[in-house]
C-alpha positions, 0 to 999 in steps of 0.5 A: 392891113396896115400893122399899126391900126389895131394899135391906134385903135387900143391907144386912141382913148388913152391918148384923149385920156392924156388929154384931158390930164393936161386941161384946166380943171375948172374948164368943164365943158372943154374937158367933157367935149374932149371926152365926146370927141375922143369916143366919136374918134374911137367908134368911127375908127372901128368903123372905118377899119371894116369899112376900108377893108383893113380887117376881112371879116370874110376870112376865116380865123383873125380879120387882122393881127398885130405881134411884138414880141417883149420877152422870149423867157418869160414867154409874153408878147404884145399881141392884138388881133381880132376876129368874128367873136372879138369885132362885134364886142369892139364895135360894141365897146366903142358905141356904149363908151360913146354913148356913156360919155354923151349921157354923162352931162349930169356929171358935175363933181370932179368931171376931169377925174370922172372922164379921165377914167372912162377913157381909160376904162374904155382902152381896158375893155378893147384891150380885153377882147383885141388881146391874143396873148393870155398874160396881156388878157390878163393885164387888160383884165385887171386893168378895168378894175380900178378905173370902175372901183374908183367910177363907182366909189368917187361919183356913185350913190349913198351905198357907193362905197359898199358896191364899190368893195363888193365889186373890187372883191368879187372880182379879184377873188375870180381873178386869183383862179383865173391867173392860177389856171393861166400858170398851169396852162402855162407850164403845160406848153412846151414852148412856155408861151402865152400865147393863145396858139401856144397855149392852146397847143399845149393843153391838147396833151392833157388829159380830161379831167386835168383840162376840167380842173383848169376850166373851173378855175377859168370859169369862177374868174370869167363867171364873176363878171359874166356875172354866173349863178352864184357869182353875181351878188355885186352886180344888183347893188353896183347897178343901183349904186353906180352913176347911170352912164357907168351902169350903161358899161357895167351891164353892156359891156363888162358882162360880155367880157365874162362871156367872152372869157367863157367860150375862149375857154371852150375853144381852148379846152374843148374836152372840159367844156364836154365833161361841163356841159350839163353843169354849163346848162344847168347854170344858164337855166337856172340864172334865167329863171332866178334872174327872171323872177328876181327882176319881176319882184323889183319896185326899183328900175335899175335893180330890176334891170341889173336882175335882168341882165342875170337873166339874159347872159343866162341865155348866152351861157345856155347857148355856149353850153350846147356845143353846137353851132345854133347855140353858139351863134345864139350866145354870141347873137344875144351878146350884142343884143343884149349889149343894144337893150342893156345901154338903152334902158340904163341911159333912158331910166338915168335920164329918168331919174335925173329928172325925178330923182325916184327909180320906183316905178311906183311913184310914176303914173300917165308919163305918156302925156308929159314924155311922150319921146321917153315913152317911146323908146323905153317902151320899145327897149322893154319889148326888145328885152322880152324878144320879141320879133322883130328885135335882135333878142329874138333872132338870139334866143331863137337860135339858142332855143334851136340849138338847145333843142338839138342838145337837150331836146324839151327841157328848153321849155324852161327858156320859154318861162324865163321869157313869159317872167321877162313879158311879165316884169316889162309890161308892168313897168310900161304900165306903171310908168306911162299909164294910171292916174296923174300924179302932181310931181310927174306932170312937169317932167322935162322930155329927152333933149335933141342931144338925148334923142339922137344918142338913145336913136342909135340904140333903138335903131341898132336893136330894130335893125339886127332884128330885122336884118341879122345877117349882117352880124351872122355872117360876120360871126360864121367863120368864128362858129366853124372855128369853135365847132373845129375844137370841139370836135363837132362838124 
């Protein structure tokens, strides 16, 4: 492999941001086109890496890596790598940032700052998924905070300042516990290195009780982003007040950062994960039921999708808690599937809001005649939320159900309850939007434009393609799942 490939992928959006900085502020179209071109190049390059063979998915462990030592005394290094867990997240990041930039045509206030922050945010998120050094991981993790805070605070709705402050305080609070745990892990290593491999070697000598305390600190840090109940308080408010393109990234990618961190913590601290297995499963089941019920009660569509995200990430946590092959496979697949579904829903609802200036489902009615394209894509997206056969969510939930049944038995019926609640609010939303009496303000709502149809088609096609052809992802993540099983001591 060309060892510069991962560095190029990481720096591409940052280079685009640098170009945006020097562009004239008044030339909005040039700024937007630069951001679209940059995000397109990142997506194409991430696809090129797998097609060209620069990364090898059939190889167990890291598919590709690049390391340059920073400071030997501090034990830090610029270490990047991708494997079967991180590469799907890298691809998802590149895709959803591209979709979010395309969906940002309605951003007319300070577009230069907006697109600059979007590209900086993409670099930070890619860094989280590619870092193989805990110090570098933490730097990228914290680097997502500032652009997201500013994107919500500057371009959000009426309550944007409260939402941005809530997001900032929740995230910073969780990060304190994460940092303390990482410092303890660093102190436990004989070589005093933050490298993933060195930390994993060092913690193997710790007893289960110490591992559990460290794991709890990491769980609090990662759980805020995931978000794990009851650390989800920032999510509904942030989703409602954030611009819809930013909501695509919040739900489609940011939550996966938390889940990704939890999986890394489980692999690094297997004894702690076994001690916390029941707690993780309970938190997952609570999130599924609680998130689903609150989503069912909402009339604001963005709040509904936000709470449904809590439920779907509960499925991820439940899959992780099983500590078996089917459960983890389902958790990773759900991370990918939810990225497509949440991205599609937030994009479509955001575009609908730009046309109608309301998110209340009771204000709509009989949009099927006025906006058939909207109807087609939104209905498929809500069907995918339920996880019906033929969608990516079905593959994910089936694996989690099987893995959960292998570990917990008939307790998995609670997952079925969550699916039923999801179906209830999905059908209700479709009914309110597209059936019933014709309301005068909704008779002349413009349908999706060609560029919007193209972006929506990509996401919906992904939902259906990975529902009918799951082996493309399953085969790719299999080596990483095998490594996970070895780490927790099960075969």
